[in-house]
LUMLOLUM-348899 format. One record per residue (C-alpha): x, y, z; residue number from 0. Coordinates in steps of 0.5 Angstrom, whole numbers, plus 500, padded with zeros to 3 digits. Example, Ala and Ser with C-alpha at 12.3 -4.5 7.8 and 13.67 -1.06 7.14 Angstrom:
// LUMLOLUM-348899
+-----+-----+-----+-----+
!  xx !  yy !  zz ! pos !
+-----+-----+-----+-----+
! 525 ! 491 ! 516 !   0 !
! 527 ! 498 ! 514 !   1 !
+-----+-----+-----+-----+
END
This chain:
// LUMLOLUM-348899
+-----+-----+-----+-----+
!  xx !  yy !  zz ! pos !
+-----+-----+-----+-----+
! 522 ! 516 ! 498 !   0 !
! 518 ! 521 ! 503 !   1 !
! 512 ! 516 ! 503 !   2 !
! 516 ! 510 ! 505 !   3 !
! 519 ! 514 ! 511 !   4 !
! 512 ! 516 ! 513 !   5 !
! 510 ! 508 ! 513 !   6 !
! 516 ! 506 ! 516 !   7 !
! 515 ! 511 ! 522 !   8 !
! 508 ! 509 ! 523 !   9 !
! 510 ! 502 ! 523 !  10 !
! 515 ! 503 ! 528 !  11 !
! 509 ! 506 ! 532 !  12 !
! 503 ! 502 ! 531 !  13 !
! 506 ! 495 ! 528 !  14 !
! 501 ! 495 ! 523 !  15 !
! 500 ! 500 ! 517 !  16 !
! 495 ! 499 ! 511 !  17 !
! 497 ! 502 ! 504 !  18 !
! 491 ! 504 ! 500 !  19 !
! 491 ! 506 ! 493 !  20 !
! 486 ! 507 ! 487 !  21 !
! 487 ! 507 ! 479 !  22 !
! 494 ! 510 ! 477 !  23 !
! 497 ! 510 ! 484 !  24 !
! 497 ! 503 ! 485 !  25 !
! 504 ! 502 ! 482 !  26 !
! 507 ! 507 ! 487 !  27 !
! 503 ! 503 ! 493 !  28 !
! 506 ! 497 ! 491 !  29 !
! 513 ! 500 ! 490 !  30 !
! 513 ! 503 ! 497 !  31 !
! 511 ! 497 ! 500 !  32 !
! 517 ! 493 ! 497 !  33 !
! 522 ! 499 ! 499 !  34 !
! 519 ! 498 ! 506 !  35 !
! 519 ! 491 ! 507 !  36 !
! 525 ! 489 ! 503 !  37 !
! 530 ! 495 ! 504 !  38 !
! 528 ! 499 ! 510 !  39 !
! 526 ! 493 ! 515 !  40 !
! 530 ! 488 ! 512 !  41 !
! 526 ! 482 ! 514 !  42 !
! 523 ! 485 ! 520 !  43 !
! 516 ! 487 ! 517 !  44 !
! 512 ! 483 ! 513 !  45 !
! 506 ! 484 ! 508 !  46 !
! 500 ! 481 ! 511 !  47 !
! 495 ! 481 ! 506 !  48 !
! 493 ! 484 ! 499 !  49 !
! 486 ! 486 ! 497 !  50 !
! 485 ! 488 ! 490 !  51 !
! 478 ! 490 ! 488 !  52 !
! 475 ! 495 ! 484 !  53 !
! 469 ! 501 ! 485 !  54 !
! 465 ! 505 ! 481 !  55 !
! 467 ! 512 ! 479 !  56 !
! 466 ! 518 ! 474 !  57 !
! 470 ! 518 ! 468 !  58 !
! 471 ! 522 ! 462 !  59 !
! 466 ! 517 ! 459 !  60 !
! 461 ! 516 ! 464 !  61 !
! 461 ! 511 ! 470 !  62 !
! 467 ! 507 ! 470 !  63 !
! 471 ! 502 ! 474 !  64 !
! 477 ! 504 ! 478 !  65 !
! 482 ! 499 ! 481 !  66 !
! 483 ! 499 ! 488 !  67 !
! 489 ! 496 ! 492 !  68 !
! 490 ! 495 ! 500 !  69 !
! 496 ! 493 ! 503 !  70 !
! 497 ! 491 ! 510 !  71 !
! 504 ! 491 ! 512 !  72 !
! 506 ! 488 ! 520 !  73 !
! 512 ! 489 ! 524 !  74 !
! 515 ! 482 ! 525 !  75 !
! 519 ! 484 ! 532 !  76 !
+-----+-----+-----+-----+
END
């Protein structure tokens, strides 16, 4: 919830926020985006774009692919 409040504050100040997450933190970024757009802003914000990708990273077994997501939220008013 604290993260959602930070996003809400930044969205109010700049009108646009980009959430970025990797690996196991992707569900948290998606949940924060949903909380902000559906509950807190109630139609006054919009998810402008979602970019899903992967990058190479070092894991327990050598080089692995790590999923990434970028969610761009904009204020509509």
